[in-house]
Structures are given as structure tokens and as C-alpha cells.
Residue, then its C-alpha position, 0 to 999 in steps of 0.5 A: m500500500f502507499c502512505p497517505n501522507c507522503g505517498k511512499q510505498i510501504s508494506d501492507n502490514s505496516k502500522f506506520c510509514g518508515f519514511c515520514g512516520a505517519v500512523m496507519t490507523p486500523p479500524a476503530a473499536p468501541v471504547v467503553e468508559q469506566p465510571v469515575a469516582a466522586p471527588v473526595e472532600a478535604a482529603p490530601v490526595a488528588e483523585q485522578p479519573v480512570e479512563p478505559v484503554p482502547v482495544e488495539a489489534a496488538p496485546i495491551p499490557v496490564v498495569e497494576q495501579p494502587v487503588a484508592v479507598p472509595v469514599e461516599a459513592a458506590p465502589v469505583p476503582v480509583v488510581e491512588q497516588p502515593v502522597a508526599a508529606p504536606v508542607e502546609a495545610a492547603p485546600v485540595v483542588e478537585q480534578p475535573v472529571a472527563a466526560p464519557i466518550t463513546e467513539q475511538p479517538t484518532m491518535a496524532v502520534p505513530m503507534p507501532q506494534s511494539a513501541a509507543p511515544n513518550y507520555q506526558q502527564p496532562a497539566a493540572p490547573m494553575q493552583s498550588q498542589p501538594q507534591q506527590m510520589y508515584q510508584q513505578p507500575v509493574y508491566q505484565q505481558p498478557m497472553a492475549a488481548p483481553m476481550q472488552q466487557p460491558p461495565q459491571g460491578n461498581m462502574s457507573p452508567f453514562s451520564p447525559v452531557p449537554p451537546a456543547e460541553e460534550k464536544k469540548k470534553k470529547k477532545g480532551k478525553a481523546g487526548l487523555i486516552v492517547a496519552i494513557v495508551v502511550l504511557l502504557l506502551v512506554l512502560a512496556g520495557g524500552g518502548v520509547f527506545v524502540f519507537m525512537r529507533m523506528n522513527s530515527p533518520a538512520k532507520k528512514i535512510a536505511a529504508a530509502f537506500a533499500a528503495n534506491d531513493i537517493d533523493t530522500v537520503m539527501e533530505l534525511y541526511e541533514k537531520v542525522g545527529d552525531k550519534e547516528m552519523d556513523e551508522v548512516v555513513s556505514q549504510a552509505r558506504e555499503y550501498a555505494e559498494k553494492l551499487t558499484e559491484g552491481y554495475l561492474d558485474g552486470t547484476g545491478e539494474q541501474d544504468y551508468k548515469t544513475v550509478s554515477d549520479t548516485l555515487s557523486k551525490l553520496y561523495g558530496s554529502v554522506l561520504n564527503g571526500d571518501s577516498k574509497l568512494a572516489e575510486w569507485i566513481y573513477t572505476v565506474e567512469v572508466v568502465d563506462g568508457s570501456r563498454s562504449a568502446f566495445k560497442l563501437a568496436e563491434s560496429y567497426k568489425e561488422a563494417e569490415n573496418y578492422v583497423e578502427a575495430l582493433n583500436e576500440y577493442a584495445k580500450v576495453i579494460k580488465e575492470d570491465e567484467l562484462n566485455y574484457a574476455q570477449a574483447q580479447q577474443a574479438i581482437e584475435e578474430t579481427k586480426n585474422l580478418y585484417r590479415e586476410a584482407a591485407i594479403k588479398e589486396a596486396k596480391v591483386y596489386e602484385e599480380s598486376g605488377n604494381y609492386e610498390e602498391a602491394r608493398d605499401v599495403y603490407e607495410e601498413a598492415l605491419t603497423v597494426l600487426e607488428g611482427d606478424t609472421q604471415i605478413l613478413s613472409a608475404i613481404d619476403d615473397l613480394e621482394a623475391a618477385v620484385v628482384q626477379q622482375a628486375f633481373v628479367e628486365a635487365l637482361e632484356e634491356a641489355d640485349m636491346a642495347v647490344n643489338e643497337g651497338r650500345y655496348s657501354d649501355a648494355i654493360g651498365i645495365i648488367n652492372d646495375a642489376m648485379e647491385i640489386e638488394g636481395i638478388s640470389s646467387a643464381q641470378q648473380q651468376a646469370l648476370t656475370d655470364k651475360l656481361s662476359e657475353i657482351t664484352a666478347e661481342m664488343y671485341v670480337d675483332g679487337t676493333i675500336l669502331g664505334i662511339w666513345r666518351m671521355e669525361c674531362d674536368f676543365s675547372e682548373a684550367i678555367t680558374a687559372e685564367m680568372g685571376p687570383e681572386f678565384e684561385d679558391f673556386d673549385a666547382p667542377f666543370i665536366v665536358n664530355i669529349m666524344f670520339g667516333f671511329y668509323e669503318d671508313g677509317t675516319f674519326k671525329m672528335y667533338v664536345d657533346e653539346e647537350s651535356f656541355r650547356e647543362n654543365f656550364s650553367d651549373w658551373l656558372d651558378e656556382l661561380l656567381i655565388y662565389a663572386a657574390d661572397i667576394v663582393y660581400d667581403m668588399f662591402g664588409e671592408m666598407g662597414l656594410s653587412k651582407k643584409d645592408a648590401d643586399d638591401m642596397v642592391q635590391e633598392l637600386y636594381g630591384m634584384t638579388m646580388e646573384e641576379y645582379l652579378k649574373e646580369s652584369m656578366m651576361s652584359e659583358m660577354d655573349v655566353e651563347k657565342l662563347i658556347e658556340e665557339t667552344l663547341e666549334s673549336a673542339e671539333t676535330n676530324g681526321i683519319f686513323r689506322v690500327e695495327e695490333d696495339r698501335l693507334y695512328m691518328g692524323e687530320e689529313e695524313i698519318n705520321e708513321n712515327q707518331y702513334d699511341l698505344f691502346h688496349f681494352e678493359e671491359d668496355k673501356l678504351i685506354i689510350e696511352l703514350v708509348e714508353g719514353a715518349e714526350e708528355r704532351e697535353f691533348l687538350p688544355g688540362i687534359s693529359y694521358p692516359f685517356e679513358l674512353i667509355r663506349e657509348q655504341 
């Protein structure tokens, strides 16, 4: 049933509300009024009226009271009080007699089965009264509640009372009846204590905890006294622990928000600053995050987004008793699914020859499946396939170069292939055999027919002509001198124009930087910093120092004309003849007494002076021996 006062749900057998203390009134029983003794004249004893005790559902204790001696009127049981020694002679004030009442009064105090509220003696009229001594009544528990009997013996019948006075006396009579009942229960050995315990804030808080009514706990907590505080704190800690354990192991009915809010309220009130409660709050919070991560991981796994699924599964913690073991199993399952998907994707790239894309897939998989043996094995297979492809392509390209007479290119291709990382010994041997085959084809008749290239560095020769300011300038200036020996016995020596223009441009850029440093030093001697010099040139000419120097140099000389003249002057045409290891060369005719020696070193043609011949420069800065590399 529900309490009519506060609305809380309580047991159907409850006699009072454990939350607000309101009495659950049972059906009224008729009250039989006992006759009241007549007042005694000039007696030192104050006579008290005797009221009948209302019959309750529970047994009513029997109280033995001293009986006053009846005076004048018919014998009526009277409660006699012990009389204190009189101090002075004083008139006896007769107590007013309560009017009879025939209806059950409604009590304003809770009446549990085994307890009663404190009883207070109704106040006497404001007159001098003799002091009285009261004898403590003896309580005897009857076997069962006595059956109410009609008035007998000396009990007086009801007396008629005027309506107005009757209403007034009914109110006083009801209060007196309640007081007597309460007094009897109080006298029933510890009744007050039981009643107070049943209606204490601690008991109500316990009931509120049992009903998961934390708001009521908060309200009642403000009314708890110091004596009950330890008990309330113990209840709160026990409740908080039970609530936490129920959430962690899944046996509790409250969701995360309810549990978290409840623990936080307790932390800010009953268990203010409790370190153990703080740990529980933190644990509940992280476990909620863990459970959210598990749900998200499951959705990612279902969508085949295995990397994100693994990231979320990894967030599931051991304290998450509902999901931790399941998450560990799911991690292994997801790894297997991801591995299979990665290998399948990489194989598609590999089959189409896109080895780089396949390698990227495997390397990404290793960042997730670190040290995975299957992925590492798949990478080894991929590398072997890459090496095999490079090996085959090298042989094919070398054959094509030989067919076109580009022996030097063919040999370079084979040499590069032999440096491939991971190449097997069998593949190395095959490349070595191919190199021997190319060399043998090149020198089948010991001929030097074909195009040869000799790299010459002219930087020193040029620097020597530029003056002492540039003596420390050492940027290389490579010029490719080409030699062509033709079947008709003619030869041609010339500079490769393309490489010359490219190398000259690079060398000129280095020269301008060096020249700018010289200019900065000159400005420095004048007290200007590099920044000041740059700002000045920028302001005057609208360009950087290097740009200004380059423009100045270009204006002083015709670079294009210089290049054309160099290319033209380097070109030489003539005739040649080979006899054994002798090479005769001349522009128009051959001098039989003037020749060079030559021999081959793989794809290189080595030309050197005859022993004892006078040293001479072939070109400025170029001297013997010459190393020519076959181009075709």
C-alpha cells in the first residue's frame, strides 16, 4: 500500500510509514468508559479519573495501579497516588472529571506494534498542589488481548452531557486516552527506545537506500545527529559498494548515469571526500568508457573496418567484467580478418605488377600487426618477385642495347642489376655470364669502331685564367669529349653539346655565388653587412646580388657565342689506322712515327703514350692516359 501522507510505498502490514512516520490507523473499536469516582472532600490526595484503554489489534499490557479507598459513592476503582508529606495545610483542588466518550479517538502520534511515544502527564490547573510520589507500575505481558466487557460491578452508567460541553470534553478525553495508551506502551520495557529507533533518520535512510531513493537520503541526511552519523555513513558506504559491484558485474539494474549520479551525490554529502568512494566513481567512469568502446568496436568489425575495430577493442579494460574476455577474443578474430584482407589486396596489386602498391599495403598492415609472421613472409615473397622482375628486365634491356651497338649501355645495365638488394646467387651468376657475353661481342675483332666518351674536368684550367681572386673556386666543370671511329677509317672528335650547356650553367651558378661572397667581403671592408648590401642592391636594381652579378656578366660577354665557339673549336676530324696495339691518328695524313698505344678493359678504351715518349697535353688540362667509355 502507499502512505497517505507522503505517498511512499510501504508494506501492507505496516502500522506506520518508515519514511515520514505517519500512523496507519486500523479500524476503530468501541471504547467503553469506566465510571469515575466522586471527588473526595478535604482529603490530601488528588483523585485522578480512570479512563478505559482502547482495544488495539496488538496485546495491551496490564498495569497494576494502587487503588484508592472509595469514599461516599458506590465502589469505583480509583488510581491512588502515593502522597508526599504536606508542607502546609492547603485546600485540595478537585480534578475535573472527563466526560464519557463513546467513539475511538484518532491518535496524532505513530503507534507501532511494539513501541509507543513518550507520555506526558496532562497539566493540572494553575493552583498550588501538594507534591506527590508515584510508584513505578509493574508491566505484565498478557497472553492475549483481553476481550472488552460491558461495565459491571461498581462502574457507573453514562451520564447525559449537554451537546456543547460534550464536544469540548470529547477532545480532551481523546487526548487523555492517547496519552494513557502511550504511557502504557512506554512502560512496556524500552518502548520509547524502540519507537525512537523506528522513527530515527538512520532507520528512514536505511529504508530509502533499500528503495534506491537517493533523493530522500539527501533530505534525511541533514537531520542525522552525531550519534547516528556513523551508522548512516556505514549504510552509505555499503550501498555505494553494492551499487558499484552491481554495475561492474552486470547484476545491478541501474544504468551508468544513475550509478554515477548516485555515487557523486553520496561523495558530496554522506561520504564527503571518501577516498574509497572516489575510486569507485573513477572505476565506474572508466568502465563506462570501456563498454562504449566495445560497442563501437563491434560496429567497426561488422563494417569490415578492422583497423578502427582493433583500436576500440584495445580500450576495453580488465575492470570491465562484462566485455574484457570477449574483447580479447574479438581482437584475435579481427586480426585474422585484417590479415586476410591485407594479403588479398596486396596480391591483386602484385599480380598486376604494381609492386610498390602491394608493398605499401603490407607495410601498413605491419603497423597494426607488428611482427606478424604471415605478413613478413608475404613481404619476403613480394621482394623475391620484385628482384626477379628486375633481373628479367635487365637482361632484356641489355640485349636491346647490344643489338643497337650500345655496348657501354648494355654493360651498365648488367652492372646495375648485379647491385640489386636481395638478388640470389643464381641470378648473380646469370648476370656475370651475360656481361662476359657482351664484352666478347664488343671485341670480337679487337676493333675500336664505334662511339666513345671521355669525361674531362676543365675547372682548373678555367680558374687559372680568372685571376687570383678565384684561385679558391673549385666547382667542377665536366665536358664530355666524344670520339667516333668509323669503318671508313675516319674519326671525329667533338664536345657533346647537350651535356656541355647543362654543365656550364651549373658551373656558372656556382661561380656567381662565389663572386657574390667576394663582393660581400668588399662591402664588409666598407662597414656594410651582407643584409645592408643586399638591401642596397635590391633598392637600386630591384634584384638579388646573384641576379645582379649574373646580369652584369651576361652584359659583358655573349655566353651563347662563347658556347658556340667552344663547341666549334673542339671539333676535330681526321683519319686513323690500327695495327695490333698501335693507334695512328692524323687530320689529313698519318705520321708513321707518331702513334699511341691502346688496349681494352671491359668496355673501356685506354689510350696511352708509348714508353719514353714526350708528355704532351691533348687538350688544355687534359693529359694521358685517356679513358674512353663506349657509348655504341
